[in-house]
C-alpha positions as CSV (number, residue, x, y, z in Angstrom):
1,M,101.9,164.0,52.4
2,A,98.9,166.3,51.6
3,D,99.8,169.1,54.0
4,R,103.4,169.0,52.9
5,H,102.3,169.1,49.3
6,N,100.2,172.2,49.9
7,R,103.1,174.0,51.4
8,D,105.4,173.1,48.5
9,L,102.9,174.3,45.8
10,D,103.4,177.8,47.1
11,R,107.1,177.7,46.3
12,K,108.7,179.1,43.2
13,P,110.4,176.7,40.8
14,A,114.2,176.5,41.2
15,A,116.3,178.0,38.4
16,L,117.6,175.5,35.9
17,P,121.2,174.3,36.4
18,A,123.8,174.0,33.6
19,P,123.2,170.9,31.5
20,L,125.1,167.7,32.1
21,N,127.2,166.2,29.2
22,S,126.1,162.7,30.1
23,K,122.5,161.6,30.4
24,T,121.4,160.4,33.8
25,V,118.4,159.4,36.0
26,D,116.3,160.8,38.8
27,S,115.7,157.7,40.8
28,H,112.9,159.1,43.0
29,A,110.4,161.8,42.2
30,H,106.7,162.6,42.9
31,L,105.7,164.2,39.7
32,E,102.0,164.5,40.6
33,L,102.9,166.6,43.6
34,I,104.6,169.1,41.3
35,H,101.4,169.8,39.3
36,N,98.5,167.9,40.8
37,S,97.5,166.9,37.3
38,E,96.5,163.9,35.3
39,P,99.4,161.4,34.7
40,D,99.5,162.0,31.0
41,S,99.1,165.8,31.1
42,P,101.1,168.4,29.2
43,L,102.3,169.7,32.5
44,I,104.0,166.4,33.3
45,K,105.5,166.3,29.8
46,A,106.8,169.8,30.2
47,T,108.5,168.8,33.5
48,L,110.1,165.8,31.9
49,D,111.2,167.9,28.9
50,E,112.7,170.5,31.2
51,A,114.7,167.8,33.0
52,A,115.8,166.2,29.7
53,S,117.1,169.7,28.6
54,V,119.7,169.5,31.4
55,G,120.6,165.9,30.9
56,V,118.1,164.1,33.2
57,D,116.2,162.1,30.6
58,R,114.6,159.3,32.8
59,V,112.6,159.4,36.1
60,V,111.4,156.8,38.6
61,Q,107.9,158.0,39.7
62,V,107.3,156.7,43.2
63,G,104.1,155.8,44.9
64,Y,103.0,156.5,48.5
65,S,99.3,155.5,48.5
66,A,97.0,153.2,46.7
67,E,95.4,155.9,44.6
68,Q,98.7,157.7,43.9
69,S,100.5,154.4,43.0
70,A,97.8,153.8,40.4
71,W,98.5,157.3,39.1
72,S,102.2,156.4,38.9
73,V,101.6,153.3,36.8
74,K,99.5,155.4,34.4
75,C,102.3,158.0,34.2
76,A,104.8,155.3,33.4
77,Q,102.5,153.9,30.7
78,S,102.1,157.4,29.2
79,F,105.8,158.1,28.9
80,P,107.6,154.9,27.8
81,G,111.4,155.3,27.7
82,R,111.2,158.2,30.2
83,V,109.3,157.1,33.3
84,L,109.1,153.9,35.4
85,A,106.8,153.4,38.4
86,A,107.3,152.3,42.0
87,V,104.2,151.4,44.0
88,A,103.6,151.3,47.8
89,L,101.9,152.6,50.9
90,H,104.1,155.2,52.5
91,P,105.0,154.3,56.1
92,N,103.0,157.3,57.4
93,E,100.1,156.3,55.2
94,A,99.8,152.6,56.0
95,P,98.9,153.0,59.7
96,V,96.0,155.5,59.1
97,V,94.2,154.2,55.9
98,D,90.6,153.0,56.4
99,D,91.3,149.5,55.2
100,L,95.0,148.5,55.2
101,E,94.4,145.0,53.7
102,K,92.4,146.5,50.9
103,D,95.1,149.0,50.0
104,L,97.8,146.4,50.3
105,K,95.9,144.2,47.8
106,I,95.7,147.2,45.4
107,I,99.5,147.6,45.7
108,E,100.0,143.9,45.2
109,D,97.8,143.9,42.0
110,L,99.8,146.9,40.7
111,A,103.1,145.3,41.5
112,S,102.7,142.8,38.6
113,H,102.4,145.5,36.0
114,P,105.4,145.5,33.6
115,R,106.0,149.3,34.0
116,V,106.3,148.8,37.8
117,R,109.9,148.1,38.7
118,A,110.0,148.8,42.4
119,I,108.0,148.5,45.6
120,G,108.2,151.7,47.4
121,E,108.3,153.9,49.1
122,T,107.8,151.8,52.1
123,G,109.7,151.5,55.4
124,L,109.5,153.0,58.9
125,D,109.1,156.5,60.1
126,F,109.2,157.1,63.8
127,F,109.3,160.9,63.4
128,R,105.7,161.3,62.2
129,T,104.1,158.0,63.3
130,P,103.4,157.7,67.1
131,P,104.4,154.6,69.0
132,E,100.9,153.2,69.2
133,L,100.8,152.9,65.4
134,Q,104.3,151.6,64.8
135,D,103.4,147.9,64.9
136,K,101.0,148.5,62.0
137,Q,103.8,150.3,60.2
138,R,106.1,147.4,60.7
139,Y,103.4,145.0,59.4
140,S,103.0,147.0,56.3
141,F,106.8,147.2,55.7
142,R,107.0,143.4,56.1
143,R,104.3,142.9,53.5
144,H,106.0,145.2,51.1
145,I,109.3,143.4,51.5
146,K,107.5,140.2,50.6
147,M,106.0,141.7,47.5
148,A,109.3,143.0,46.3
149,K,110.8,139.5,46.6
150,D,107.7,137.7,45.2
151,F,107.6,140.0,42.1
152,K,111.4,140.3,41.9
153,K,111.3,144.1,42.1
154,A,113.6,146.6,43.8
155,L,112.6,147.7,47.3
156,V,112.6,151.5,47.9
157,I,112.9,152.3,51.7
158,H,111.8,155.5,53.5
159,D,113.7,155.6,56.8
160,R,113.2,158.5,59.2
161,D,114.4,158.3,62.8
162,S,114.2,154.5,62.5
163,H,117.6,153.4,61.2
164,R,118.2,150.5,63.5
165,A,114.7,149.2,63.3
166,V,114.8,149.3,59.5
167,L,118.1,147.5,59.4
168,D,117.0,144.8,61.9
169,L,113.7,144.2,60.1
170,L,115.5,143.7,56.8
171,I,117.7,141.1,58.4
172,E,114.7,139.3,59.9
173,E,112.7,139.2,56.7
174,G,115.6,138.9,54.3
175,A,116.2,141.9,52.0
176,P,115.4,141.8,48.3
177,E,118.3,141.6,45.9
178,N,118.0,145.4,45.1
179,T,117.2,147.3,48.3
180,I,117.4,151.1,48.1
181,F,117.7,153.5,51.0
182,H,115.8,156.5,49.4
183,C,117.0,159.9,50.5
184,Y,119.7,158.4,52.6
185,S,119.8,160.0,56.0
186,G,122.2,157.9,58.1
187,D,125.9,158.5,59.0
188,A,129.1,156.8,57.8
189,V,128.7,154.0,60.3
190,M,125.3,153.1,59.0
191,A,126.6,153.5,55.4
192,N,129.3,150.9,56.0
193,E,126.7,148.5,57.3
194,C,124.5,149.1,54.3
195,I,127.4,148.7,51.9
196,A,128.4,145.4,53.6
197,N,124.8,144.1,53.0
198,N,124.9,145.2,49.3
199,Y,122.1,147.8,49.8
200,I,122.0,150.8,47.5
201,L,122.2,154.3,48.9
202,S,120.3,157.1,47.1
203,F,121.3,160.7,47.9
204,A,119.0,163.6,47.5
205,G,119.5,167.4,47.7
206,T,120.1,167.2,51.4
207,V,123.7,166.1,50.8
208,T,124.3,169.7,49.4
209,F,123.1,171.4,52.6
210,K,125.8,173.0,54.7
211,N,124.8,171.2,57.9
212,A,124.8,167.7,56.2
213,V,128.2,166.6,57.5
214,N,127.1,163.0,58.1
215,L,125.8,162.7,54.6
216,R,128.9,164.0,53.0
217,Q,131.0,161.6,55.1
218,A,128.7,158.8,54.0
219,V,128.5,159.5,50.3
220,V,132.3,159.2,49.8
221,L,132.2,155.6,51.2
222,V,129.7,154.2,48.8
223,P,131.0,151.9,46.0
224,I,130.0,153.4,42.7
225,E,127.8,150.5,41.8
226,Q,125.8,151.0,45.0
227,L,125.0,154.7,44.4
228,L,122.0,156.5,43.1
229,V,121.0,160.2,43.0
230,E,117.4,161.5,43.4
231,T,115.4,164.7,43.8
232,D,112.4,163.5,46.0
233,S,110.8,166.3,44.1
234,P,108.9,168.5,44.8
235,F,110.8,168.4,48.2
236,L,114.4,169.0,49.2
237,S,115.6,171.3,46.4
238,P,119.5,171.2,46.5
239,M,121.7,174.2,46.9
240,P,121.9,176.9,45.6
241,N,118.1,176.6,45.4
242,R,117.2,175.3,48.8
243,G,113.6,176.2,49.6
244,A,112.5,176.4,46.0
245,L,110.1,174.0,44.4
246,N,112.1,171.0,43.4
247,T,111.9,169.1,40.1
248,P,113.9,166.3,38.3
249,A,115.8,169.1,36.5
250,Q,117.7,169.8,39.8
251,I,119.7,166.5,39.7
252,P,122.8,168.2,38.1
253,N,123.2,170.4,41.2
254,T,123.3,167.4,43.6
255,L,125.4,165.4,41.2
256,R,128.0,168.1,41.0
257,V,128.4,168.3,44.7
258,I,128.7,164.5,45.1
259,A,131.3,164.4,42.2
260,D,133.3,167.0,44.0
261,L,133.1,165.2,47.3
262,R,134.1,161.9,45.8
263,G,136.9,163.3,43.6
264,E,135.2,162.0,40.4
265,S,134.2,163.7,37.2
266,V,130.6,164.8,36.8
267,D,130.5,162.9,33.5
268,Y,131.7,159.7,35.0
269,L,129.3,159.9,37.9
270,A,126.3,160.8,35.7
271,Q,127.0,157.8,33.4
272,A,127.5,155.4,36.4
273,I,124.2,156.5,38.0
274,S,122.5,155.9,34.6
275,E,124.0,152.4,34.4
276,N,123.1,151.7,38.0
277,A,119.5,152.7,37.5
278,E,119.1,150.6,34.3
279,R,120.6,147.6,36.2
280,I,118.4,148.0,39.2
281,F,115.1,149.1,37.6
282,G,115.6,147.7,34.1
283,S,115.1,149.4,30.8
284,F,113.0,152.5,30.8
């Protein structure tokens, strides 16, 4: 994540979209990668205020390492009513940490915190993790699934070039009640399998890209109660700002594209996403 972060810091922030009429939620963001600041800093507050100005008044701050997950919890503590935390070791992080068991214990300790409402992002990534480290990745994913069930928290899945392996492992372990495919990247066939298993599909700015035919076919299939929208900021800024620094304020651009694809009003979709987030993660 560090190299990717450094590249994104050089990008200019995206222009603000027109505000939504209904308040909604960014279900997956990395606020500390936008500013590299303390979790209660004025910079974080300014980003949250900017998002709220366009109708995105709540954010799920998602962990990817032991240290950054602790940051996420402090951020959620600092902004009650606005930020909740998810904690985990990213699937590319888990195989390369110095002491996996130590870091998993840190995540487990954080998981019991009342401001932590999800375990994630965890999962499998066969794009960046070489075959010789994938067993370690699978082990970490299994441990995170168990944590989500033990603590009755949602599970947030990172899945890159590993669709079948993720789906099979969820069947083997038994998926938590609320299992979210973050930044959904599968096709319509996979979407139907996820829908049948009551998984939640969260769509990022990638659904707005011109070459994202599979994502646009998938998003129209998802029952409204199984749908979330996210930024994955500071990455994946949606059109018309692709390539810019992404922030939670960009949710309206993605939401409007999804509403158009689904033939639903933007207000209806924003409200439904808000209700889904509150049901899945609890009150902010």
